[in-house]
ZADO-1210 file (C-alpha; in nm, 4 decimals, padded with zeros to 6 digits):
<atoms>
<atom x="02.2821" y="01.5073" z="01.5799" code="UNK" pos="1"/>
<atom x="02.2082" y="01.2071" z="01.3742" code="UNK" pos="2"/>
<atom x="01.8813" y="01.1327" z="01.2064" code="UNK" pos="3"/>
<atom x="01.6756" y="00.8399" z="01.0898" code="UNK" pos="4"/>
<atom x="01.4400" y="00.9596" z="00.8176" code="UNK" pos="5"/>
<atom x="01.1772" y="00.8472" z="00.5709" code="UNK" pos="6"/>
<atom x="01.1287" y="00.9968" z="00.2305" code="UNK" pos="7"/>
<atom x="00.8168" y="00.9629" z="00.0055" code="UNK" pos="8"/>
<atom x="00.8273" y="00.9690" z="-00.3768" code="UNK" pos="9"/>
<atom x="00.5922" y="01.2373" z="-00.5149" code="UNK" pos="10"/>
<atom x="00.5552" y="01.0449" z="-00.8455" code="UNK" pos="11"/>
<atom x="00.4894" y="00.7077" z="-00.6699" code="UNK" pos="12"/>
<atom x="00.3425" y="00.7898" z="-00.3344" code="UNK" pos="13"/>
<atom x="00.3399" y="00.4322" z="-00.2013" code="UNK" pos="14"/>
<atom x="00.7249" y="00.4143" z="-00.2389" code="UNK" pos="15"/>
<atom x="00.9099" y="00.5124" z="00.0758" code="UNK" pos="16"/>
<atom x="01.2804" y="00.5232" z="00.1423" code="UNK" pos="17"/>
<atom x="01.4386" y="00.4751" z="00.4845" code="UNK" pos="18"/>
<atom x="01.7851" y="00.6077" z="00.5723" code="UNK" pos="19"/>
<atom x="02.0074" y="00.7825" z="00.8240" code="UNK" pos="20"/>
<atom x="02.2385" y="01.0820" z="00.8160" code="UNK" pos="21"/>
<atom x="02.4044" y="01.3551" z="01.0180" code="UNK" pos="22"/>
<atom x="02.2912" y="01.6276" z="00.7861" code="UNK" pos="23"/>
<atom x="01.9233" y="01.5963" z="00.6891" code="UNK" pos="24"/>
<atom x="01.9065" y="01.8971" z="00.4589" code="UNK" pos="25"/>
<atom x="02.2158" y="01.7977" z="00.2605" code="UNK" pos="26"/>
<atom x="02.1011" y="01.4352" z="00.2345" code="UNK" pos="27"/>
<atom x="01.7581" y="01.5293" z="00.1054" code="UNK" pos="28"/>
<atom x="01.9234" y="01.7543" z="-00.1549" code="UNK" pos="29"/>
<atom x="02.1507" y="01.4702" z="-00.2623" code="UNK" pos="30"/>
<atom x="01.8433" y="01.2427" z="-00.3080" code="UNK" pos="31"/>
<atom x="01.6546" y="01.5027" z="-00.5069" code="UNK" pos="32"/>
<atom x="01.9600" y="01.5851" z="-00.7279" code="UNK" pos="33"/>
<atom x="01.9772" y="01.2203" z="-00.8327" code="UNK" pos="34"/>
<atom x="02.3025" y="01.1498" z="-00.6485" code="UNK" pos="35"/>
<atom x="02.1589" y="00.8433" z="-00.4701" code="UNK" pos="36"/>
<atom x="02.1193" y="00.5508" z="-00.7044" code="UNK" pos="37"/>
<atom x="01.8410" y="00.3786" z="-00.5081" code="UNK" pos="38"/>
<atom x="01.6166" y="00.6909" z="-00.5020" code="UNK" pos="39"/>
<atom x="01.7020" y="00.8415" z="-00.8469" code="UNK" pos="40"/>
<atom x="01.4047" y="00.6930" z="-01.0324" code="UNK" pos="41"/>
<atom x="01.1542" y="00.8088" z="-00.7673" code="UNK" pos="42"/>
<atom x="01.2354" y="01.1832" z="-00.7645" code="UNK" pos="43"/>
<atom x="01.1268" y="01.4173" z="-00.6477" code="UNK" pos="44"/>
<atom x="01.1125" y="01.3156" z="-00.2908" code="UNK" pos="45"/>
<atom x="00.9889" y="01.4757" z="00.0164" code="UNK" pos="46"/>
<atom x="01.0729" y="01.4197" z="00.3790" code="UNK" pos="47"/>
<atom x="00.7779" y="01.2740" z="00.5628" code="UNK" pos="48"/>
<atom x="00.9310" y="01.1600" z="00.8885" code="UNK" pos="49"/>
<atom x="01.2465" y="01.1792" z="01.0959" code="UNK" pos="50"/>
<atom x="01.3753" y="01.1076" z="01.4405" code="UNK" pos="51"/>
<atom x="01.6877" y="01.2700" z="01.5953" code="UNK" pos="52"/>
<atom x="01.9616" y="01.0914" z="01.7905" code="UNK" pos="53"/>
<atom x="02.2702" y="01.2055" z="01.9691" code="UNK" pos="54"/>
<atom x="02.4872" y="00.9226" z="01.8387" code="UNK" pos="55"/>
<atom x="02.5315" y="00.7729" z="01.4878" code="UNK" pos="56"/>
<atom x="02.5035" y="00.4202" z="01.6287" code="UNK" pos="57"/>
<atom x="02.1509" y="00.4929" z="01.7622" code="UNK" pos="58"/>
<atom x="02.0283" y="00.6362" z="01.4263" code="UNK" pos="59"/>
<atom x="02.1833" y="00.3431" z="01.2320" code="UNK" pos="60"/>
<atom x="02.0232" y="00.0862" z="01.4714" code="UNK" pos="61"/>
<atom x="01.6895" y="00.2486" z="01.4272" code="UNK" pos="62"/>
<atom x="01.7235" y="00.2438" z="01.0548" code="UNK" pos="63"/>
<atom x="01.8212" y="-00.1206" z="01.0622" code="UNK" pos="64"/>
<atom x="01.5376" y="-00.2201" z="01.2911" code="UNK" pos="65"/>
<atom x="01.2788" y="-00.0440" z="01.0785" code="UNK" pos="66"/>
<atom x="01.4103" y="-00.1932" z="00.7564" code="UNK" pos="67"/>
<atom x="01.4296" y="-00.5489" z="00.9010" code="UNK" pos="68"/>
<atom x="01.1240" y="-00.5799" z="01.1176" code="UNK" pos="69"/>
<atom x="00.7686" y="-00.5682" z="00.9995" code="UNK" pos="70"/>
<atom x="00.6530" y="-00.5345" z="01.3587" code="UNK" pos="71"/>
<atom x="00.8448" y="-00.2129" z="01.3863" code="UNK" pos="72"/>
<atom x="00.7809" y="-00.0825" z="01.0360" code="UNK" pos="73"/>
<atom x="00.4082" y="-00.1533" z="01.0029" code="UNK" pos="74"/>
<atom x="00.2813" y="00.0655" z="01.2898" code="UNK" pos="75"/>
<atom x="00.5222" y="00.3432" z="01.1979" code="UNK" pos="76"/>
<atom x="00.4173" y="00.3482" z="00.8326" code="UNK" pos="77"/>
<atom x="00.0561" y="00.3362" z="00.9333" code="UNK" pos="78"/>
<atom x="00.1034" y="00.6421" z="01.1571" code="UNK" pos="79"/>
<atom x="00.2989" y="00.8253" z="00.8808" code="UNK" pos="80"/>
<atom x="00.0419" y="00.7476" z="00.6072" code="UNK" pos="81"/>
<atom x="-00.2399" y="00.8694" z="00.8369" code="UNK" pos="82"/>
<atom x="-00.0740" y="01.2118" z="00.8643" code="UNK" pos="83"/>
<atom x="-00.0314" y="01.2379" z="00.4909" code="UNK" pos="84"/>
<atom x="-00.4061" y="01.2135" z="00.4066" code="UNK" pos="85"/>
</atoms>
């Protein structure tokens, strides 16, 4: 399985990171250990959302579409933020 995921900083809750991986547990651990440059200053991080895909291509496409398009990202973030209240 491949995953598209969103992480939230616990020190700066408005900051979210979007990514994809084939091992969600390992990747979250890498983020929280400071091994990912782009998320290191925002640790600790928590997983707030993920979607599972059978193929890497599908997960990467979803990541790309969410990062590039406000029309895709805005409703998704609204839904996630509502569940975090």
